[in-house]
C-alpha positions in Angstrom: 78.5 86.6 109.4 80.5 88.3 107.0 78.9 88.6 103.8 80.3 87.3 100.5 82.5 89.6 99.1 81.0 92.1 96.0 82.9 92.6 91.9 86.2 92.7 94.3 89.6 93.5 92.6 93.0 91.8 94.4 96.5 93.3 94.0 98.8 91.2 95.0 102.5 92.5 97.1 105.9 90.5 97.4 108.5 92.5 98.8 111.4 94.5 95.7 112.7 98.2 95.5 112.1 101.0 97.6 109.7 98.8 98.9 107.3 100.0 97.1 104.7 97.4 96.8 105.1 96.3 100.3 104.1 99.9 101.6 101.8 100.8 99.6 99.8 96.6 100.2 100.0 96.7 104.3 99.6 100.2 104.7 96.3 99.6 101.9 95.4 96.7 105.1 95.5 99.2 107.2 93.9 102.1 106.2 90.8 100.4 105.2 91.0 98.0 108.5 90.5 94.7 106.2 90.5 91.3 107.9 92.1 88.4 107.4 90.4 86.1 104.9 92.6 83.4 104.0 96.1 82.0 103.7 98.2 79.9 101.5 100.9 77.8 102.9 104.5 79.1 100.5 106.6 76.3 102.4 106.4 74.4 99.2 107.7 77.4 96.9 110.1 78.3 99.1 114.1 76.9 100.2 116.2 77.0 103.3 118.6 79.7 101.6 120.6 80.6 105.1 119.6 79.6 108.9 119.7 82.4 112.2 122.5 81.7 115.3 121.3 83.0 118.9 124.1 81.7 121.4 125.3 78.8 119.6 121.9 77.3 118.9 120.4 77.9 114.7 116.5 78.9 115.3 113.8 77.5 112.9 113.6 79.0 109.3 110.7 82.0 109.6 107.6 80.2 108.1 107.1 82.6 104.6 103.6 83.0 104.3 101.2 84.4 101.9 98.1 86.5 103.4 95.1 87.5 101.6 92.9 90.2 103.0 88.8 92.2 102.5 87.8 95.6 101.9 84.0 95.2 102.3 83.1 98.0 101.1 79.9 99.6 103.0 78.3 101.6 99.8 77.3 100.1 97.3 81.0 99.6 95.6 82.9 96.9 94.8 84.8 95.6 97.2 88.9 94.7 97.7 91.2 92.1 98.2 95.0 92.1 99.3 96.9 90.0 99.5 100.3 90.4 101.1 103.9 88.4 101.1 106.6 88.5 103.4 108.9 87.0 100.3 109.2 86.8 96.6 109.4 82.5 95.7 112.2 80.7 95.5 110.7 77.3 93.6 108.4 77.0 90.7 106.8 80.8 91.1 104.1 79.6 87.7 102.4 77.9 90.2 102.7 79.2 93.7 100.8 82.3 91.1 98.7 79.8 90.0 98.0 78.7 93.7 97.3 81.8 95.1 94.9 83.1 91.1 92.9 79.6 92.8 91.9 81.7 96.5 91.3 84.6 94.1 88.5 83.0 91.7 87.1 81.8 95.2 85.7 84.7 96.0 85.8 85.7 92.0 88.0 87.7 91.8 87.0 90.3 88.9 91.0 92.4 88.0 93.7 91.4 89.9 96.7 94.2 90.3 100.4 93.9 91.2 102.0 97.4 92.7 105.9 97.7 91.7 108.3 100.3 91.9 110.7 102.3 88.8 114.0 103.0 88.9 115.1 106.5 87.1 116.9 109.7 87.5 114.0 111.4 89.5 115.2 113.7 92.3 113.7 112.7 95.4 112.3 116.5 95.6 110.1 115.4 92.4 105.9 114.0 92.0 107.0 110.4 91.8 105.0 109.6 88.0 103.6 106.2 87.8 103.6 103.9 85.0 101.1 101.0 84.3 100.9 97.5 81.9 98.2 96.4 81.6 96.4 92.5 80.2 94.0 93.9 77.5 94.3 96.7 75.5 90.6 97.4 77.1 92.1 98.5 79.2 94.4 101.1 78.3 91.5 104.0 78.5 91.3 103.4 82.6 95.0 103.8 82.3 94.8 107.3 80.1 91.8 108.9 82.1 94.4 108.4 85.1 97.0 110.0 83.5 99.4 107.7 84.1 102.2 107.1 81.9 102.3 103.7 79.9 105.2 102.1 80.0 106.8 102.2 76.8 108.9 98.7 76.6 111.1 97.5 79.5 110.4 94.1 81.3 108.6 93.6 85.1 111.0 90.9 86.6 109.4 88.3 89.3 106.3 87.7 90.6 105.0 91.1 89.5 104.2 90.8 85.5 104.1 86.3 85.6 100.9 87.4 88.6 99.0 88.9 85.9 99.8 87.4 82.9 99.0 83.5 84.5 95.3 86.2 85.7 95.2 87.1 81.5 95.2 83.2 80.4 92.3 81.8 82.4 90.4 85.2 81.4 90.8 88.4 84.7 92.1 91.4 83.6 95.8 92.3 84.9 97.6 95.3 85.9 100.8 96.6 87.4 101.2 100.3 88.5 104.2 101.4 88.6 106.3 103.9 91.1 109.1 105.6 89.9 111.2 106.5 91.8 114.8 107.6 92.5 117.8 105.2 91.2 120.6 106.5 93.8 118.2 104.6 96.7 117.2 100.8 95.8 117.6 99.9 99.5 116.2 103.3 100.7 112.1 102.5 101.9 109.9 105.6 99.4 106.0 106.2 100.9 105.4 108.7 98.3 106.2 106.4 95.0 104.2 104.2 97.4 101.4 107.7 97.8 101.8 107.8 94.3 100.4 104.4 93.5 97.7 104.2 96.0 96.8 107.2 94.8 96.7 106.5 91.6 95.2 103.0 92.3 91.8 104.8 94.4 91.0 106.4 91.0 91.1 103.4 89.2 88.9 101.8 91.6 86.6 104.8 93.0 87.9 103.5 96.3 88.3 106.4 98.6 91.7 106.4 100.7 93.4 108.4 103.1 97.1 108.7 102.0 97.8 111.5 104.9 99.4 109.6 107.6 102.2 108.0 104.3 102.5 111.1 103.2 104.7 112.3 106.6 106.4 109.6 106.0 107.4 110.6 102.9 108.3 113.8 103.3 110.3 113.0 106.0 112.4 110.2 104.0 112.3 112.7 101.9 114.7 115.1 103.4 117.2 112.3 104.2 117.7 111.5 100.3 118.6 115.4 99.0 121.1 115.5 101.8 122.0 111.8 100.9 122.8 113.3 97.3 123.7 116.3 98.1 126.9 114.7 100.2 127.0 112.4 96.9 127.2 114.5 94.1 129.8 117.2 96.4 131.2 113.5 96.7 132.1 113.0 93.2 132.5 116.6 92.7 136.1 116.0 94.9 136.6 112.5 93.2 136.5 114.0 90.0 139.2 117.0 90.7 141.1 113.3 92.2 142.7 112.1 89.4 145.2 114.9 89.3 145.4 115.7 92.5 144.7 112.7 95.2 146.9 114.6 98.8 144.6 117.6 97.5 141.2 115.6 97.1 141.8 113.9 100.7 142.3 116.9 102.3 138.8 118.2 100.5 137.3 115.1 101.5 138.1 116.0 105.4 137.8 119.1 105.5 134.0 119.1 104.1 133.6 116.5 106.5 132.5 114.1 103.8 133.1 110.2 102.7 132.4 108.9 99.4 131.2 105.3 99.7 133.4 103.9 97.5 136.5 104.6 98.7 139.4 102.8 100.1 140.3 103.6 103.7 142.7 106.9 103.8 145.5 104.3 105.4 145.8 102.5 101.7 144.8 105.4 99.7 147.9 107.3 101.5 150.3 103.5 100.1 148.8 103.9 96.9 150.2 107.3 96.3 152.6 106.8 98.0 153.7 103.7 95.9 152.9 105.6 92.9 155.4 108.6 93.6 158.7 105.3 94.3 157.3 103.9 90.6 157.9 107.1 88.9 161.1 107.9 89.9 161.7 103.9 89.7 160.1 101.5 87.2 161.1 98.9 88.8 158.6 99.5 92.0 155.6 99.5 90.4 155.3 95.5 90.1 154.4 96.3 94.2 152.6 98.9 92.9 150.6 96.8 90.7 150.1 94.1 93.8 149.5 96.8 96.0 145.9 97.6 94.3 144.8 94.3 93.0 144.7 92.8 96.5 142.3 95.9 97.3 140.3 95.1 94.4 141.7 99.4 93.1 143.6 98.5 90.2 140.8 99.9 87.9 140.5 102.3 89.1 143.8 103.5 89.3 144.3 101.8 85.9 144.7 105.1 83.6 147.8 106.6 85.6 149.6 102.6 86.4 149.7 102.7 82.5 151.0 106.7 81.7 154.2 105.6 84.5 155.0 103.2 81.2 154.5 106.0 78.3 156.2 108.8 80.0 159.5 106.7 80.8 158.6 105.5 76.3 
């Protein structure tokens, strides 16, 4: 029979930007070969927002899961618990957090952590910084020793912030560690930021965590992000020249092999440029041009050029 947990710390993670928290939490469970400990029935805290359909048949909704895993330290150090949730609650998030803390209390959790992401203009090749917020001034020396930056101001959305404040109300210390990642890659998994968070958590907890596998994934994704950023920068440079020479811009896009992710289809651009040329010769065609821009949701992109037609006419 497994022994009782010894002075455990709890890490709670939910989906979020860059997958930073979920990647870190899932990796921690796998790397330490953690075992299931308990599961909270999270259904009362989730409203069904959509359904899946296959071959005309409505599929039963997926059951949201919030599962606790435990690691018993083979040495004299503290044990760990990780709570992995596949969804953030959509109903009564505070009551959901309290229910999680009830489970934590059953195992005498001494401190709670959440992992989160912080989007900045950082380059994908840069080493991610880790920021932290704590619920008690006594913890500030801990993060200072770990070389973590204090988050000076701002806000933390979702359970990542709420959960640690709920813990603090129960007299349990709480901390949120935020891994830095490039703001342009919000939807791209970022194991590099996850590894940075885990490195700090390992130092704070005294639990060694091998990160080789995670860093190998990080290197592969980093290469793709750098290439994507370079393409975005080239497309932006070409777009900047499009104001004066739109036809040349289209030619350069084709020649470069780049695709502006925000650009309308080439035939739409061609039609708009044709209408601009007609409107310069005949101002009565401006109404048709305006209708075309509105139809494609592009008027704000071309507003200055459109208004310039009338400035020149006057």
